[in-house]
C-alpha positions in Angstrom: 8.7 -7.3 17.3 8.1 -3.6 16.9 7.8 -1.9 13.6 7.2 1.5 12.2 5.0 2.1 9.2 5.3 5.6 7.9 5.8 9.3 8.9 6.8 8.6 12.5 7.7 12.3 13.0 4.2 13.4 12.1 2.5 10.5 13.8 4.3 11.1 17.1 2.5 14.4 17.0 -0.9 12.8 16.4 -1.1 14.0 12.8 -2.4 11.7 10.1 -0.1 10.8 7.3 -0.1 13.3 4.4 1.3 10.7 2.0 -1.8 8.5 2.7 -4.1 11.4 1.6 -2.0 12.1 -1.5 -2.1 8.5 -2.5 -5.9 8.3 -2.0 -6.5 11.4 -4.0 -4.5 9.9 -6.9 -6.6 6.8 -6.7 -9.7 8.9 -6.8 -8.5 10.9 -9.7 -7.9 7.7 -11.6 -11.6 6.9 -11.3 -12.5 10.2 -13.0 -9.8 10.6 -15.6 -8.8 7.2 -17.0 -10.8 4.9 -19.2 -10.7 1.9 -19.1 -10.0 1.8 -15.4 -6.9 -0.2 -14.2 -8.3 -0.2 -10.7 -12.0 0.1 -10.2 -12.7 1.6 -6.8 -16.3 2.9 -6.4 -15.5 4.2 -3.0 -12.3 6.0 -3.9 -13.9 9.5 -3.8 -16.1 8.7 -0.8 -13.3 7.7 1.5 -11.6 11.1 1.0 -14.5 12.8 2.8 -16.5 15.6 1.2 -13.9 18.3 1.2 -11.1 16.3 -0.4 -13.5 14.5 -2.8 -14.7 17.9 -4.0 -11.1 19.0 -4.6 -10.6 16.0 -6.9 -13.9 16.4 -8.7 -13.5 20.1 -9.3 -9.9 20.2 -10.3 -9.0 16.8 -11.9 -6.5 18.5 -14.2 -4.2 19.0 -11.1 -3.7 15.2 -11.1 -3.1 14.9 -14.9 0.2 16.7 -15.4 3.2 14.6 -16.6 4.6 13.5 -13.3 1.2 13.2 -11.7 0.0 11.0 -14.5 2.9 8.6 -13.8 2.2 8.6 -10.1 -1.5 8.1 -10.8 -0.7 5.0 -12.9 1.6 3.7 -10.2 -1.1 4.0 -7.5 -3.7 2.3 -9.7 -1.4 -0.5 -10.7 -0.1 -1.3 -7.3 -3.6 -1.4 -5.8 -4.9 -3.6 -8.7 -1.9 -5.9 -8.3 -2.4 -6.3 -4.6 -6.1 -7.1 -5.0 -5.3 -9.6 -7.8 -2.9 -11.3 -5.5 -5.4 -11.3 -2.7 -7.9 -13.0 -5.1 -5.3 -15.7 -5.8 -4.8 -16.2 -2.1 -8.5 -16.6 -1.6 -8.5 -19.3 -4.2 -5.8 -21.1 -2.2 -8.1 -21.0 0.8 -6.7 -18.0 2.7 -9.4 -16.3 4.8 -7.4 -13.5 6.6 -6.2 -10.3 5.0 -4.0 -7.8 6.8 -3.6 -4.3 5.3 -0.4 -2.9 6.8 -0.3 0.9 6.7 -3.9 0.9 5.5 -4.3 4.6 5.1 -7.5 5.3 3.1 -7.6 1.8 1.5 -11.2 1.0 0.7 -11.2 -2.8 0.1 -12.9 -3.7 3.4 -15.9 -1.4 2.6 -16.4 -2.7 -1.0 -18.2 -6.0 -0.3 -15.2 -8.1 0.4 -15.1 -11.9 -0.2 -17.5 -14.0 1.9 -15.8 -15.4 4.9 -12.8 -13.1 4.7 -11.6 -11.3 7.8 -9.9 -8.0 7.1 -7.5 -6.3 9.6 -6.5 -2.7 8.9 -3.3 -1.9 10.7 -2.2 1.8 11.1 -1.2 4.4 13.6 -4.1 5.5 15.9 -3.9 9.1 14.5 -4.4 7.9 11.0 -7.2 5.5 11.9 -9.1 8.2 13.8 -8.8 10.5 10.8 -9.9 7.8 8.4 -12.9 6.8 10.5 -13.9 10.4 10.8 -13.8 10.8 7.0 -15.8 7.6 6.6 -18.4 8.8 9.0 -18.8 12.1 7.1 -19.3 10.0 3.9 -21.7 7.7 5.6 -19.6 4.7 4.7 -20.2 2.0 7.4 -17.5 -0.5 8.5 -18.6 -4.1 7.9 -18.5 -6.7 10.6 -15.7 -8.5 8.8 -13.4 -5.5 9.4 -11.2 -5.1 12.5 -9.2 -1.9 13.1 -5.8 -2.6 14.6 -4.4 0.7 15.9 -0.7 0.3 16.6 1.7 2.7 18.2 4.8 1.5 16.5 7.2 2.8 19.1 5.6 0.7 21.8 3.4 -2.0 20.4 4.1 -5.5 19.1 2.4 -6.2 15.8 1.9 -9.9 16.4 0.3 -9.2 19.8 -2.0 -6.5 18.4 -3.1 -8.7 15.5 -3.8 -11.6 17.9 -5.8 -9.3 20.2 -7.9 -8.2 17.2 -8.8 -11.8 16.4 -6.2 -12.6 13.7 -5.3 -16.3 13.9 -1.6 -16.4 13.4 -1.6 -20.2 13.4 -3.6 -20.0 10.1 -2.5 -18.5 6.7 -2.7 -14.8 6.4 -2.2 -12.6 3.3 -0.7 -9.1 3.7 -0.6 -6.1 1.5 2.0 -3.4 2.4 1.8 -0.5 0.0 3.5 2.8 0.2 5.3 2.0 3.4 8.8 0.5 3.1 10.3 3.8 1.8 9.7 5.4 5.2 11.3 2.6 7.2 14.8 1.6 8.2 16.1 -1.6 6.6 15.8 -3.3 10.0 12.2 -2.4 10.3 11.4 -3.7 6.8 13.1 -7.0 7.4 11.6 -7.4 10.9 8.2 -7.3 9.3 9.1 -9.6 6.4 10.7 -12.1 8.9 7.4 -12.0 10.9 5.4 -12.9 7.8 7.9 -15.5 6.7 7.4 -17.3 10.0 3.6 -17.6 9.5 2.0 -20.9 8.3 2.4 -22.2 4.8 0.1 -20.4 2.4 0.6 -17.0 3.9 2.1 -14.3 1.7 2.7 -10.6 1.2 2.7 -8.1 -1.6 4.6 -4.9 -1.1 6.2 -2.1 -3.1 9.6 -0.6 -2.5 12.0 2.1 -3.7 14.7 1.1 -6.1 18.2 2.2 -5.4 18.8 5.5 -7.4 21.8 4.1 -9.3 19.4 1.7 -11.2 17.2 4.6 -12.4 17.7 6.7 -15.5 18.5 10.4 -15.0 14.8 11.6 -15.4 13.6 9.0 -12.9 16.3 10.0 -10.4 15.2 13.6 -10.7 11.6 12.7 -10.1 12.6 10.6 -7.1 14.8 13.4 -5.7 11.9 15.9 -6.1 9.4 13.8 -4.2 11.9 12.7 -1.6 12.6 16.3 -0.7 8.9 17.1 -0.7 7.9 14.4 1.7 11.0 15.0 3.9 9.8 18.6 4.3 6.4 17.3 5.4 8.0 15.1 8.1 7.9 11.8 6.1 11.4 11.2 4.8 12.2 8.4 2.5 14.8 6.1 4.1 15.2 2.7 2.5 15.9 1.6 -1.1 16.7 -1.8 -2.5 18.2 -3.5 -5.5 15.6 -6.0 -6.8 17.8 -9.0 -7.2 19.4 -8.5 -3.8 16.0 -8.1 -2.1 14.6 -11.2 -3.7 17.6 -13.2 -2.4 17.1 -11.8 1.1 13.4 -12.8 1.0 14.4 -16.4 0.1 16.9 -16.4 2.9 14.1 -15.5 5.3 12.2 -18.6 4.3 9.9 -17.4 1.6 9.5 -20.1 -1.1 7.8 -18.3 -4.1 9.3 -14.9 -4.6 8.4 -12.8 -7.6 9.6 -9.3 -8.4 7.6 -7.2 -10.9 9.2 -4.2 -12.5 7.7 -1.5 -14.7 8.0 -3.4 -18.0 6.1 -6.4 -16.6 3.5 -4.3 -15.0 2.9 -2.3 -18.1 2.4 -5.4 -20.1 0.0 -6.8 -17.6 -2.1 -3.7 -16.9 -1.4 -1.0 -19.4 -1.0 -2.7 -22.8 -2.8 -1.3 -25.7 -3.7 2.0 -24.0 -3.4 5.2 -26.1 -4.2 7.7 -23.4 -0.6 8.2 -22.1 -1.1 6.4 -18.8 2.3 5.0 -18.1 4.5 3.8 -15.3 7.9 5.2 -14.4 10.9 2.8 -14.3 11.1 3.0 -10.5 7.8 1.2 -9.9 8.5 -2.2 -8.3 6.2 -4.7 -6.7 7.3 -7.8 -4.8 5.2 -10.9 -4.1 6.4 -13.5 -1.7 4.6 -16.7 -0.4 5.5 -18.8 2.6 6.5 -22.4 1.7 
């Protein structure tokens, strides 16, 4: 079972993902601009490394324009949602957490839950870059963290996780954020089928792009702008889904508890009663699926 994660064109050249940096800078800007915080990440600036952290600190206004405000909200909400669902998995007794396409995610370095093993899966180029930034920031990797470098053209994810110490005969919780847009449908469903085949209690949270026909004209314009931008940077957007169809396909794979969360639900859960203009766009979708 071989999968890609993101930006294969860039990663084949050994270049770290630009989208991973953009996302991390938005998470960091959220820590400086928004009160109260939706997603409290005390390491959000540190994981950027000194140079990028200073960019966010010195010019936060760059991340507070109209469309950047919407993106900033989306990054904060999806990270909070994933970690809320992880907390629920921990309550169910899950003790293994896999971050697929980890980028500059900082959960493993923020005093993770006792007894939890964390596996960060990403392309070797991105992991080398991240570890270099962490070294510059003097952020140490805890013993509970295992890096799982995967060359997605050659490596098998299950084999790599097993080699890193992940026990695939026990429940595993996965987060998979900011990735599915960059994959073919086959690659997306290969990964989902793999998770669906794991023991009962396993689960996954992921975000995905909504088919443009379901967006309003302004949302379609925003999607087209960023799709063109990332394609020019070697990270084209490939896959989009209709929420109801995707939920049905997940159930067909064997997931029992499937829950799709659109912008309205997420606003009510995380952004209610705010008066600072922090809002989600209609294209924000998060899916949660548990193995029966």
